[in-house]
C-alpha positions in Angstrom: 81.9 74.5 85.2 85.3 73.6 86.5 86.2 70.0 86.6 88.5 68.1 88.9 90.5 65.0 87.8 90.0 61.7 89.5 92.9 59.3 90.0 92.5 58.0 86.5 92.7 61.3 84.7 89.0 61.5 84.1 87.3 64.9 84.6 84.5 65.1 87.2 82.6 68.1 88.4 83.8 70.0 91.5 81.6 69.5 94.5 80.0 72.5 96.0 82.4 72.2 99.0 85.4 72.2 96.7 84.2 75.2 94.7 83.5 77.2 97.9 86.9 76.3 99.4 88.6 77.4 96.1 86.6 80.7 96.2 87.4 81.4 99.8 91.1 80.8 99.2 91.2 83.0 96.1 89.4 85.8 97.9 91.6 85.6 101.0 94.8 85.7 98.9 93.5 88.6 96.8 92.4 90.6 99.9 95.7 90.1 101.8 97.7 93.4 101.7 101.3 93.1 100.7 103.7 94.5 103.3 106.2 97.1 102.2 109.7 95.8 101.6 111.7 95.3 104.8 114.0 98.3 104.1 110.9 100.5 103.6 109.3 99.3 106.8 112.5 99.9 108.7 112.8 103.5 107.3 109.1 104.3 107.9 109.3 103.0 111.5 112.5 105.0 111.9 110.8 108.2 110.7 107.9 107.7 113.0 110.2 107.0 115.9 112.4 110.0 115.1 109.4 112.3 115.2 108.2 110.7 118.4 111.5 111.2 120.2 112.3 114.6 118.7 110.8 116.8 121.3 109.4 118.9 118.5 105.8 120.0 118.1 103.6 118.9 115.2 100.9 121.1 113.7 97.8 119.4 112.3 94.7 121.3 111.2 95.9 124.5 112.9 96.7 123.0 116.3 100.1 122.1 117.7 100.5 118.7 119.3 103.4 117.1 121.2 105.7 114.7 119.3 104.2 111.7 121.0 100.7 112.6 119.7 102.2 113.1 116.2 103.9 109.7 116.4 100.6 108.0 117.2 98.8 109.9 114.5 101.4 109.0 111.8 101.4 105.4 113.0 97.6 105.2 112.5 97.9 106.7 109.1 100.7 104.3 108.1 98.6 101.3 109.4 95.7 102.5 107.3 97.9 102.8 104.2 99.4 99.4 104.8 96.0 97.7 105.1 95.1 99.0 101.7 98.6 98.3 100.1 99.1 102.0 99.4 102.7 102.4 100.7 105.8 100.7 99.3 108.5 103.2 100.3 109.4 105.8 102.8 108.9 108.5 100.1 105.3 107.3 99.6 104.8 107.3 103.3 105.9 110.9 103.5 103.7 112.0 100.6 100.6 110.0 101.6 100.8 110.2 105.4 103.3 112.8 106.6 102.6 115.8 104.4 99.2 117.0 105.3 95.7 116.3 106.4 93.7 114.0 104.2 90.5 115.6 105.6 91.2 119.3 105.5 94.1 119.4 103.0 96.2 121.6 105.3 99.9 120.9 105.3 101.5 119.6 108.5 104.2 121.6 110.2 107.0 120.6 112.5 108.5 123.1 115.0 111.5 122.2 117.1 113.0 124.3 119.9 115.0 127.3 118.7 113.9 126.8 115.1 111.2 128.1 112.9 108.3 125.8 111.9 108.9 123.9 108.7 106.7 121.8 106.5 106.6 118.2 107.8 107.5 116.8 104.4 110.9 118.7 104.5 111.5 117.6 108.1 110.7 114.0 107.3 112.8 114.0 104.1 115.8 115.4 106.1 115.4 112.6 108.7 115.1 110.0 105.9 118.4 111.3 104.4 120.0 111.0 107.8 118.7 107.5 108.3 120.1 106.4 104.9 123.4 108.1 105.5 123.9 106.4 108.9 126.1 103.2 109.0 124.0 100.1 108.9 125.0 99.3 112.5 123.4 102.6 113.7 120.0 102.1 112.0 
């Protein structure tokens, strides 16, 4: 059994209340997901926003959706990953959320006006490169 120290350095058993408080604290710290680094959060938010404002269509499981629906879908997937501490970078976000359906396994596609459809992973990587190449003031 763990022991606490009294004011004189003598060990005494922890009370049930102290033991429960220590357990609750330990579990809450262990269960708290770590947020991605700030730069990664900024890049991922930028990718999701870029898709939402692109005017492109997004194919998911064989159906085409407007960019606003795609933005909401990728935001939900990102939130799910964050809660489970499964995304630390924009590259991980692209692979784990922006590449394809986790249910059907089908690859996502992006189709913009006047251009052929392309895999969403390629579209997102191109946007990420553009975000990183932009001056810090423009990000």
